[in-house]
Each structure stands twice: as structure tokens, then as C-alpha cells.
C-alpha positions in Angstrom: -18.6 34.5 -8.3 -14.9 34.3 -7.4 -13.9 36.1 -4.3 -10.2 35.9 -3.8 -10.3 37.9 -0.5 -8.8 36.3 2.6 -11.2 34.5 4.9 -11.2 33.7 8.6 -9.6 30.2 8.2 -7.8 30.2 11.5 -8.6 26.7 12.8 -7.9 24.1 10.2 -8.3 20.3 10.1 -6.6 18.3 7.3 -7.7 14.7 6.5 -5.1 12.4 5.0 -2.2 14.0 6.9 0.0 11.0 6.3 -0.2 11.4 2.5 2.4 13.6 0.6 -0.3 16.2 -0.2 -1.7 16.3 3.4 1.7 16.5 5.0 3.1 19.1 2.7 -0.1 21.2 3.0 0.3 21.3 6.8 4.0 22.3 6.3 2.8 25.1 4.0 0.2 26.4 6.4 2.3 26.2 9.6 4.4 29.4 9.0 1.2 31.5 8.3 0.4 33.5 11.5 -3.2 33.8 10.3 -3.6 30.0 11.0 -3.9 29.5 14.8 -4.5 25.8 14.9 -3.8 22.9 12.5 -5.0 19.4 13.2 -4.2 16.4 11.0 -6.1 13.2 11.0 -5.3 9.8 9.4 -5.1 6.1 10.2 -1.3 6.0 9.8 1.6 8.1 11.1 2.6 11.3 9.4 5.4 11.0 6.9 6.5 14.7 7.1 8.2 16.6 9.9 5.6 19.0 11.4 6.3 21.7 13.9 2.9 22.7 15.3 0.4 20.5 13.6 -1.4 18.1 16.0 -1.9 14.6 14.8 -4.9 12.4 15.8 -5.0 8.8 14.6 -8.6 8.4 13.5 -10.4 7.3 10.4 -12.8 9.6 8.5 -15.7 8.5 10.7 -18.5 10.9 11.5 -18.8 10.5 15.3 -15.0 10.8 16.0 -14.5 13.6 13.5 -17.5 15.5 15.0 -16.0 15.3 18.5 -12.6 16.7 17.2 -14.3 19.4 15.1 -16.4 20.5 18.1 -13.6 20.4 20.7 -11.1 22.3 18.6 -13.7 24.8 17.1 -12.5 24.0 13.6 -13.7 26.5 11.0 -12.1 25.0 7.9 -11.7 21.3 6.8 -9.4 20.3 3.9 -10.2 16.8 2.7 -7.2 15.4 0.8 -8.1 11.7 0.7 -9.7 11.3 -2.7 -8.0 8.4 -4.6 -7.4 9.8 -8.1 -5.5 6.8 -9.4 -6.3 3.0 -9.2 -2.7 2.5 -8.0 -3.6 4.4 -4.8 -6.1 1.8 -3.7 -7.8 -1.1 -5.2 -11.3 -1.2 -6.6 -13.8 -1.4 -3.7 -11.5 0.2 -1.2 -11.0 3.2 -3.4 -14.8 3.7 -3.6 -15.1 3.3 0.1 -12.6 6.1 0.6 -13.9 8.3 -2.2 -17.6 8.1 -1.6 -18.4 6.6 1.8 -15.5 8.4 3.4 -16.4 11.7 1.9 -20.0 11.3 3.0 -18.7 10.8 6.6 -16.6 13.9 6.5 -19.4 16.1 5.1 -21.8 14.7 7.6 -19.5 15.6 10.5 -18.9 19.1 9.1 -22.7 19.7 8.6 -23.9 18.6 12.0 -26.2 21.0 13.8 -24.1 23.4 15.8 -20.9 22.7 13.8 -18.3 25.5 13.7 -17.1 24.4 10.3 -17.9 27.1 7.6 -15.6 26.0 4.8 -14.8 22.7 3.2 -12.0 22.4 0.7 -12.0 19.2 -1.3 -9.2 17.7 -3.4 -11.0 16.4 -6.4 -9.8 15.1 -9.8 -10.0 16.0 -13.5 -11.3 12.5 -13.9 -14.7 14.1 -13.1 -14.7 15.0 -16.8 -13.8 11.6 -18.1 -12.4 10.8 -21.6 -14.2 10.6 -24.9 -13.9 11.3 -28.6 -16.2 14.3 -28.5 -14.5 16.2 -25.6 -13.9 19.9 -26.0 -10.3 21.2 -26.5 -10.3 22.4 -22.9 -12.8 21.5 -20.2 -14.0 24.6 -18.2 -15.7 24.3 -14.9 -19.0 25.0 -16.6 -18.7 21.9 -18.8 -20.8 18.9 -17.8 -19.7 15.3 -18.7 -21.3 14.2 -22.0 -21.6 10.6 -21.0 -21.9 8.4 -18.0 -18.6 7.7 -16.0 -16.5 5.2 -17.9 -14.7 3.8 -14.8 -14.9 3.5 -11.1 -12.5 6.5 -10.4 -14.6 8.7 -12.7 -17.8 7.7 -11.0 -16.2 8.2 -7.6 -15.2 11.8 -8.5 -18.7 12.7 -9.7 -20.5 11.2 -6.6 -17.9 12.7 -4.2 -18.4 16.2 -5.6 -22.2 15.9 -5.4 -21.8 15.0 -1.7 -19.4 17.9 -1.0 -21.6 20.4 -2.8 -24.4 19.5 -0.4 -22.4 21.0 2.5 -22.8 24.5 1.1 -26.5 23.9 0.3 -27.4 22.7 3.8 -26.6 25.9 5.7 -26.2 29.6 5.0 -22.7 31.0 5.4 -21.1 27.7 4.4 -18.7 27.3 1.5 -17.4 24.3 -0.5 -14.4 24.5 -2.8 -13.6 21.6 -5.1 -10.2 21.6 -6.9 -10.2 19.3 -9.9 -6.5 18.3 -10.3 -4.8 17.4 -13.5 -2.3 14.5 -13.5 0.2 15.1 -10.7 4.0 14.9 -11.3 6.8 14.9 -8.8 4.6 14.0 -5.9 6.6 11.0 -4.6 3.7 8.6 -5.1 3.6 5.8 -7.7 0.8 6.5 -10.2 -0.3 4.9 -13.5 1.1 7.7 -15.6 4.4 8.1 -13.7 4.9 4.3 -14.0 4.1 4.6 -17.8 6.8 7.3 -18.1 9.3 5.3 -16.2 9.4 2.6 -18.9 12.5 2.6 -21.2 10.0 3.2 -24.1 6.8 5.2 -23.8 4.1 3.1 -25.4 1.5 4.8 -27.6 -1.7 3.8 -29.5 -1.2 3.5 -33.2 -2.5 6.6 -34.9 -2.9 8.7 -31.8 -0.8 11.4 -30.1 -3.0 12.6 -27.2 -2.8 15.9 -25.4 -1.6 15.7 -21.8 -1.7 18.4 -19.0 0.0 18.1 -15.6 0.3 19.9 -12.3 3.4 19.8 -10.2 3.1 18.6 -6.6 4.2 22.0 -5.4 1.2 23.6 -7.2 -1.2 21.0 -5.8 -0.2 22.0 -2.3 -0.1 25.7 -3.2 -3.6 25.6 -4.7 -5.0 23.8 -1.7 -3.4 26.3 0.6 -4.7 29.2 -1.5 -8.2 27.8 -1.3 -7.9 27.3 2.4 -6.9 30.9 3.0 -9.2 32.6 0.5 -12.9 32.6 -0.4 -13.2 30.3 -3.5 -16.7 28.9 -3.6 -17.5 26.3 -6.3 -15.3 24.2 -8.6 -11.9 25.1 -10.0 -9.6 23.3 -12.5 -6.1 23.0 -11.1 -3.7 22.4 -14.0 -0.5 24.0 -15.1 -0.2 26.2 -18.2 0.6 24.4 -21.4 -0.5 21.2 -23.0 1.9 18.6 -24.4 1.2 15.7 -26.8 2.6 12.3 -25.8 5.4 12.4 -28.3 6.6 15.7 -26.8 6.5 14.2 -23.3 8.6 11.2 -24.4 11.1 13.6 -26.1 11.4 15.7 -22.9 12.0 12.5 -20.9 14.7 11.5 -23.4 12.8 8.3 -24.4 11.3 7.1 -27.7 7.5 7.0 -28.1 6.5 3.9 -30.0 3.0 3.0 -31.2 2.9 -0.4 -29.7 -0.8 -0.6 -28.9 -3.7 -1.2 -31.3 -6.3 1.5 -31.9 -9.2 -0.7 -30.9 -10.3 -2.5 -27.8 -9.4 -0.8 -24.5 -9.2 -4.2 -22.7 -6.9 -5.6 -25.3 -4.6 -2.6 -25.2 -4.5 -2.9 -21.4 -3.5 -6.5 -21.7 -0.6 -5.5 -23.9 0.6 -3.0 -21.3 0.4 -5.6 -18.6 2.8 -7.8 -20.5 5.5 -5.1 -20.1 4.9 -4.9 -16.4 2.3 -2.0 -16.2 -1.0 -3.0 -14.6 -2.7 -0.2 -16.5 -6.3 0.9 -15.6 -8.9 1.6 -18.2 -8.7 5.3 -17.5 -5.1 5.4 -18.8 -6.0 3.5 -22.0 -8.7 6.1 -22.7 -6.2 8.9 -21.9 -3.7 7.4 -24.3 -6.4 7.5 -27.0 -8.3 10.8 -26.4 -6.1 12.9 -24.1 -7.5 15.9 -22.1 -7.0 19.6 -21.6 -8.2 21.8 -18.8 -9.1 25.5 -18.7 -7.2 26.8 -15.7 -8.2 30.5 -16.0 -10.7 30.5 -13.1 -8.2 29.5 -10.5 -5.7 32.1 -11.8 -8.4 34.8 -11.7 -8.9 33.9 -8.1 -5.3 34.9 -7.4 -3.3 31.7 -7.6 0.0 31.8 -9.5 1.4 28.5 -10.8 5.1 28.0 -10.2 5.5 25.3 -12.9 4.2 24.8 -16.4 3.3 21.3 -17.8 6.7 21.3 -19.6 8.6 22.2 -16.5 6.8 19.5 -14.5 7.9 16.9 -17.1 11.5 18.2 -16.9 11.4 17.9 -13.1 10.2 14.4 -13.5 13.1 13.6 -15.8 15.6 15.0 -13.2 14.0 12.9 -10.5 14.2 9.8 -12.7 17.9 10.4 -13.4 18.8 11.3 -9.8 16.6 8.8 -7.9 19.5 6.5 -6.9 21.2 9.5 -5.3 18.1 10.7 -3.6 17.5 7.2 -2.2 21.0 6.9 -0.9 20.6 10.0 1.3 19.4 10.3 4.9 16.6 8.0 6.0 13.0 8.9 5.6 11.1 10.6 8.4 9.4 8.3 10.9 6.8 9.6 13.3 7.4 8.6 17.0 4.9 10.0 19.5 7.4 10.2 22.4 10.1 11.8 20.3 7.6 14.3 18.9 6.5 15.2 22.4 10.1 15.8 23.5 11.1 17.8 20.4 8.0 20.1 20.7 8.0 20.6 24.5 11.4 20.2 26.0 13.2 23.6 26.7 16.5 21.8 26.1 15.9 21.3 22.3 17.8 23.5 19.9 17.3 23.6 16.2 20.2 21.6 14.6 21.5 22.2 11.1 20.0 19.7 8.6 22.7 17.6 6.9 22.8 17.2 3.2 22.4 13.8 1.6 25.8 12.4 0.5 26.9 12.5 -3.1 26.3 16.1 -3.9 30.0 16.9 -4.5 30.1 14.3 -7.3 27.4 16.1 -9.4 28.1 18.3 -12.3 26.7 21.9 -12.2 23.7 21.2 -14.4 22.9 18.0 -12.4 23.1 19.8 -9.1 20.9 22.6 -10.3 18.4 20.1 -11.6 18.1 18.3 -8.3 18.1 21.5 -6.2 14.9 22.6 -7.9 13.0 19.9 -6.1 14.3 20.6 -2.6 12.5 22.5 0.1 13.7 26.0 1.0 15.6 25.0 4.1 17.5 22.3 2.2 18.1 24.8 -0.6 19.7 27.2 1.9 21.9 24.5 3.4 23.0 23.4 -0.1 23.8 27.0 -1.0 26.1 27.3 2.1 27.7 23.9 1.3 28.4 24.9 -2.3 29.9 28.3 -1.3 32.2 26.6 1.2 33.4 23.9 -1.1 33.4 24.2 -4.9 31.8 27.6 -5.1 30.7 27.4 -8.7 29.3 30.7 -9.9 26.5 29.2 -12.1 25.4 27.0 -9.2 25.4 29.8 -6.7 23.4 32.1 -9.0 20.9 29.4 -9.7 20.5 28.6 -6.0 20.0 32.3 -5.2 17.3 32.5 -7.8 15.5 29.5 -6.4 15.7 30.8 -2.8 14.3 34.2 -3.9 11.3 32.5 -5.7 10.7 30.2 -2.7 10.4 33.3 -0.5 7.7 34.9 -2.7 4.1 34.5 -1.4 2.2 31.8 -3.3 
């Protein structure tokens, strides 16, 4: 039964804090006064500026995690490490992260005397797989009709089985699994974003599959919602609206051409590799069968999506067009322990104004509005001040004001 009431998630540990999802989730939780403590763990440095999240460099290993969980009296663990795409890690290493790593996290959380009462797990819609007899929309009650067809699908199934045991092992424990649709605008290279970056979107002859997405903002928002509320069980996390491949290509301003044969997944994958796309077998099946997810259960639990599938594709198009400008801006954040200690503890530090990337003054109004929609609220506010002081275009100011108002609404 869905219970969207707030829970006592006050002391939170996030695994995979150096990933875009982990880092942005910590940023989303930091302003919430309900959350007293946030600890992020990973094997590499964080890639996002964090104000009060404490970083510990450690792998998802039972003994070390258990010590951290016990010392900090953690009540909620959010595991964001699942590799949902073969581009994220290769073969055996993906399975090590997805299955063995998940088992280590669950074991640490379920230790005798553990203070952890809730485990939120970032899963994948690959749990359902792809086949010719799939329903129009997978609901959480649907069970796969065949054995997993790839390593990633098998990993998702086994990882969820492990996570589900956390709630079974002890009373008062809760496990939440969010099955994510394909993520757009997340800053990471995936098989489908690479496919959509080609000058021509390849298709399988005779097939125009359905595709459903989720914007990175809603990935983080759904995880934050599950962290702060009681959502036991599995939930599909997918934006409203389903697009066929030809519609996606049209929205991206590219032609969709049936370049691939309708037989032999391996042969089709070979054809895509010839155009520079090392495509996994999952993507070939998706190009043939497509997939749709029923997202009503998560919405009934109180989560409101900000972006539809169509809007997520349009955001991707804006990013593709404006990527050279984005990359020419200020350098990426780099974690330095000594600098972080100074910035957090020194009484001399004052909050400086964040400079805008160069090149904004050269953009037309529609281009500037398109790129602004992917900015964080603080950067939006700075861009609004900059526009008001320079060109002061009314349509831009109205659009920026609307974005700022939406950003301030609770998610």
C-alpha cells in the first residue's frame, strides 16, 4: 500500500556520490531542514559542489559501510550505483557493481543492531526486458514473461531480489525500488543518447518502436521524494507520454532511416558499430520492440513530474545545439579536500556571486530560453540579473521569471 506521508529520514547516506545522480541528489536534499546529516560515499571525488554533505572515499564494502552507518546513526540509505547502460561499465565490472556491490550494501544495512530503517534503490526499467509479447504499458505488478535477455536485464532482476530481502529480514524496515525509464539530459554518455547524437537516427526496417524517457531532474526528484516519504515496494519512474522513434527523430530535427534489417540482433548491432556506435543488444531489442511504463503508482504517491517525454527530448535537442557553448564556459568543479575544508570552516569565507559562462550575449532570445531551462536555480537567478542589466528582452525576462517560480515550487 502506498503511504506518501513523510518519514523520519533525517540521517541519510548516499552511495555513488561522484555520479551526476548521486551528487545532484545530495544538492537536492541539502536545503531540507528535515535532513540533519548527509554522507556521500564513493571511490572517486565528488563532481558537484556540496555545502554540508560529508564525503568519505570508500567502496561499497560491507565492513567499512557498516562502520560508517553505525558511527553516524544512519536511518536511510540511497543506493544510486546501479549501472543501467553498458556504456557505464563493461560486462563483468557492471555485474560486480550491480549484484555483488548491491549485496554488500544490503548486508551492511541489515546487520544486527543497524540503525538503517529504509533503503532506496535506483533500479532500471530493464527489469522488464524487451519482447514481442510485451504489454502496452508495464505496471509494477507485471512480471517478466521470459528469462533476462542480457547482462544488464539479469543484473536488475537479481539486484532487486537482494534489495527486497532487506525489508523481509526485519520488522520496521522498508525498501523502495525506482525502475527508471531511459534518462535524458543527465550529462552521461549512454547508448540511446549516443544513438540520438548521430546525424541520422537509424531504425529497423518495418519497425517504429515506442520510447519513454525521464529527465535527469525527475530522476533526482523521484529519489528525493522516495527518501523523504514512505514508499515501500517497486515504482516505475517514467515521464508522461510515449513517443515513437520517428517522432523522436523529428523533434531532434533529424531524419529517421530504416538502415537495419528486421532479423538478427547481432547482425543489426554490427551495422551500428560500422557507423561508430558500439551498440549493446538491449538497444537493438528496444529498436525493434520498444517499451512503455505505467507511471501512475509513483504519481499516486505524491510525486509530480516536471518534464514529459516530449519535453525531455526537446531539452536534449537544446543541449546538442548548445553543447559547444556549454563546454566553453567555466571549468568543471574539482574536489580538493583542503579547499573544501577551508570553504566550509573558515569564518573569512563569504559567498561570491557565480559568474555566467561566456557567450550568452550572442544568443537569440529563443536560444537563451532553451539553454536556461537546463540551468540550476542559482544560475537562473544570475542569468536573470544579467539579462535585465544588459539587453533586457521582455520575452526572455518573462520566461526566466516563470522558470524561477517553477524551481521554487516543492517537488
